[in-house]
C-alpha positions in Angstrom: 87.2 221.3 194.4 84.7 221.4 191.4 85.4 218.8 188.7 86.3 220.2 185.4 83.8 219.9 182.5 84.7 217.1 180.1 85.6 218.5 176.7 86.3 216.7 173.4 88.7 218.7 171.2 88.7 217.7 167.5 90.4 220.7 165.9 94.2 220.9 165.7 95.7 222.8 168.6 99.2 223.9 169.7 100.6 222.6 173.0 100.2 226.1 174.4 96.5 226.3 173.5 95.8 222.7 174.7 97.4 223.8 178.1 95.1 226.8 178.2 92.1 224.7 177.5 93.2 222.2 180.2 93.2 224.9 182.8 89.4 225.1 182.4 88.3 221.7 181.1 89.0 218.0 181.4 90.3 217.7 177.8 90.4 214.8 175.5 92.4 215.7 172.4 91.4 213.7 169.3 92.6 215.5 166.1 92.6 212.5 163.8 89.9 210.1 162.8 91.2 207.1 164.8 91.5 209.1 168.0 88.1 210.7 167.4 86.3 207.5 166.8 87.9 205.9 169.9 87.0 208.8 172.1 83.4 208.9 171.0 82.9 205.2 171.3 84.6 204.8 174.6 83.9 208.0 176.4 81.0 209.6 174.5 78.6 209.4 177.4 80.7 211.8 179.5 81.4 214.7 177.3 79.5 217.9 177.9 81.2 220.1 175.2 82.9 219.6 171.8 85.3 221.9 170.1 85.7 221.4 166.3 85.8 223.5 163.2 83.7 223.7 160.0 85.8 221.3 158.0 86.1 218.7 160.7 82.5 219.0 161.7 80.5 216.9 164.1 77.9 214.4 163.0 74.4 213.5 164.1 75.5 210.0 164.8 78.1 211.3 167.2 75.6 213.6 168.9 73.3 210.6 169.4 75.8 208.8 171.6 76.6 211.8 173.8 73.6 212.1 176.2 75.3 214.8 178.3 76.4 217.0 175.4 75.2 220.5 175.7 77.7 222.7 173.8 79.3 222.4 170.3 81.6 225.2 169.2 83.4 225.7 165.9 86.9 227.2 166.3 86.5 229.5 163.3 83.6 231.1 161.6 82.7 228.1 159.4 80.3 225.3 160.6 79.2 223.6 157.4 79.9 220.0 158.6 78.3 220.3 162.0 74.9 218.6 162.3 73.1 221.7 163.4 69.6 220.3 163.1 70.4 217.3 165.2 72.0 219.5 167.8 69.1 221.9 167.9 66.6 219.0 168.3 68.5 218.1 171.5 68.7 221.7 172.7 72.5 221.7 172.4 74.0 225.2 172.3 76.0 226.2 169.2 78.7 228.8 168.9 81.5 229.7 166.6 84.6 232.0 166.3 83.1 234.6 163.9 85.3 237.6 163.6 88.4 236.1 165.3 90.4 235.5 162.1 88.8 237.9 159.6 91.8 240.1 159.2 94.1 237.2 158.8 91.9 235.6 156.1 91.5 238.9 154.3 95.2 239.6 154.3 95.9 236.2 152.9 93.2 236.6 150.2 94.8 239.8 149.0 98.2 238.2 149.1 97.0 235.4 146.9 95.4 237.9 144.5 98.6 239.9 144.1 100.7 236.8 143.8 98.3 235.3 141.1 97.8 238.6 139.1 101.5 239.6 139.2 102.8 236.0 138.8 105.1 236.4 141.8 105.7 232.7 142.4 106.6 232.2 138.7 108.8 235.3 138.7 110.6 234.1 141.8 111.4 230.8 140.0 112.6 232.6 136.8 114.8 234.9 138.8 116.4 232.0 140.6 117.0 230.4 137.2 118.8 233.5 136.0 116.0 234.8 133.7 116.0 238.6 133.3 113.0 240.7 132.8 113.6 241.5 129.2 112.2 238.2 128.1 109.3 238.1 130.5 105.8 239.4 129.5 104.6 242.3 131.7 102.3 241.3 134.5 99.2 243.4 134.8 98.3 245.9 137.6 96.1 245.0 140.5 95.3 248.6 141.3 92.4 250.2 139.5 90.8 246.9 138.4 87.3 245.5 139.1 87.1 243.1 142.0 84.1 240.8 142.4 83.5 239.3 145.9 81.3 236.3 146.3 79.9 236.5 149.8 80.1 239.9 151.4 80.1 238.8 155.0 82.5 240.0 157.6 85.5 238.5 155.7 84.2 239.7 152.3 83.9 243.2 153.7 87.5 243.1 155.1 88.7 242.1 151.6 86.7 245.0 150.1 88.3 247.4 152.6 91.8 246.3 151.4 90.7 246.5 147.8 89.6 250.1 148.3 93.2 250.9 149.2 94.2 249.7 145.8 91.6 252.0 144.1 89.6 249.0 142.9 86.0 249.1 141.9 84.1 246.5 144.0 81.1 244.5 143.1 79.6 241.6 145.1 77.1 238.7 144.9 75.0 237.6 147.9 71.6 236.0 148.2 70.4 239.5 148.8 71.9 243.0 148.9 73.5 244.1 152.2 72.0 247.2 153.7 74.4 250.2 154.1 76.9 248.9 151.5 77.9 251.2 148.7 79.5 248.5 146.5 77.6 247.4 143.4 75.3 244.4 144.0 74.9 241.7 141.4 71.9 239.3 141.7 73.7 236.5 139.9 77.2 235.2 140.1 77.4 234.9 136.3 76.7 238.6 135.9 79.4 239.4 138.5 81.9 237.2 136.8 81.2 238.8 133.4 81.8 242.2 135.0 84.8 241.5 137.2 88.5 241.4 136.3 89.2 239.3 139.4 86.9 237.2 141.6 87.4 236.3 145.2 85.3 233.6 146.8 84.4 234.3 150.5 81.0 232.5 150.7 80.3 229.7 153.2 80.7 226.1 152.2 78.2 223.3 152.3 75.8 221.6 149.9 74.2 224.9 148.9 77.4 226.3 147.4 79.0 223.2 146.1 80.5 223.9 142.6 79.0 227.3 142.6 82.1 228.3 140.5 81.9 226.0 137.5 82.9 226.2 133.9 80.3 228.8 133.0 81.5 231.1 135.7 85.2 230.6 134.8 84.5 231.3 131.2 82.7 234.4 132.1 85.7 235.6 134.1 87.8 235.0 131.0 91.4 234.5 129.8 92.6 237.6 131.7 90.6 236.9 134.8 91.9 235.6 138.1 90.1 233.5 140.7 90.9 233.5 144.4 89.3 231.1 146.9 89.8 231.4 150.7 86.3 230.0 151.5 85.9 226.3 151.1 87.3 224.0 148.4 83.8 222.6 147.6 82.7 225.9 146.2 85.0 225.6 143.1 84.8 222.7 140.6 88.5 221.6 140.7 88.4 219.8 137.3 86.7 222.7 135.6 89.3 225.1 137.1 92.2 223.0 136.0 90.9 222.8 132.5 90.3 226.5 132.3 93.8 227.3 133.5 95.4 224.7 131.3 93.5 225.8 128.2 94.1 229.5 128.8 90.4 230.2 129.3 91.3 231.7 132.7 94.4 233.8 133.4 95.3 232.6 136.9 94.1 231.5 140.3 95.1 231.6 144.0 93.7 228.9 146.2 94.0 228.3 149.9 91.3 225.6 149.9 90.5 222.8 147.6 88.2 219.8 147.4 90.8 217.1 148.1 92.0 218.5 151.4 94.3 217.5 153.1 95.6 215.8 150.0 97.0 218.2 147.4 94.8 219.1 144.4 96.3 216.8 141.8 94.7 218.4 138.7 96.3 221.7 139.6 99.8 220.4 140.3 102.2 221.3 137.5 100.2 224.4 136.4 102.3 227.5 136.7 99.4 229.9 136.6 98.0 228.9 140.0 99.3 229.7 143.5 98.5 227.2 146.2 98.6 227.4 150.0 97.5 224.6 152.4 94.4 226.1 154.1 96.5 228.6 156.1 94.5 231.8 155.5 92.9 231.8 158.9 96.1 230.8 160.8 98.3 233.3 162.5 99.4 233.4 166.2 97.1 236.3 166.7 94.1 234.7 164.9 94.4 231.3 166.5 94.8 232.7 170.0 91.7 234.9 169.5 89.8 231.8 168.2 90.6 229.8 171.3 89.8 232.7 173.6 86.4 233.0 171.8 85.7 229.4 172.6 86.5 230.0 176.2 84.2 233.0 176.2 81.5 231.0 174.5 81.8 228.1 177.0 81.9 230.4 180.0 78.8 232.2 178.8 77.0 228.9 178.2 77.9 227.2 181.4 77.1 230.3 183.5 73.7 230.4 181.9 74.3 233.7 180.0 74.5 232.0 176.6 77.3 231.8 174.1 79.0 235.0 172.9 78.7 234.3 169.2 75.9 231.8 168.5 75.4 230.0 165.3 
């Protein structure tokens, strides 16, 4: 009987998915820092594959103590905290789960947008407190407004598709225009924020986009504007966002990600014009199952010599 390939799993998994992985691999499950450090220090020399995600990442120092490592995969699309250069220097194959949770993230982004624009969480609380509509200001429409998308990748395009169903005019900002896209392109984020009613962040994280959304961008979006972030918390300056919401320079926000993860974003707690969810946009039974299956497909391709299905 062929021995199973040793796999170090760093991303959070359900019992069902751990059992599925264990059918194919000799699994070490280390979802917290203590278990991870112990696994790397004690058994690093034996692992041939690592499964992580963009937030959890995998460092160059960890790669250095794994002489047999030949595959690192991110469970989702993001990979900003994986030491790609160190992996490539070693010839380690890199794969991700691009496309496996796009619909789930886009659904959640639009849910946050509607909740923030229409004030649904605040209205729910007022209703429970016995407040009737006669004393509540009218919340604005979502339909027919101008939506700016920062990062028109696969998730950004899914968000745009949903927005089109709400008769929204769509603009976007990327490093360069996308071919075959009819939406209006803005070569600067500031110009997009000045034009848009609502701004959705769907760009990758990492050093290159840290605090891309700062006070200047928030002020350009304005007191009726709404910001939604389903990308990475690092893209938005939390203190600047809290000040803009508190001072009425921004109308509202919906965040699934924030800089302090997994701790709650303290500057935003207590503000009733922000909707917060705990980095759940990419999580659904369907999305997570598809992500795990993508890892299995990536690993099968690599170890059979065909290459990963979705390379980084």
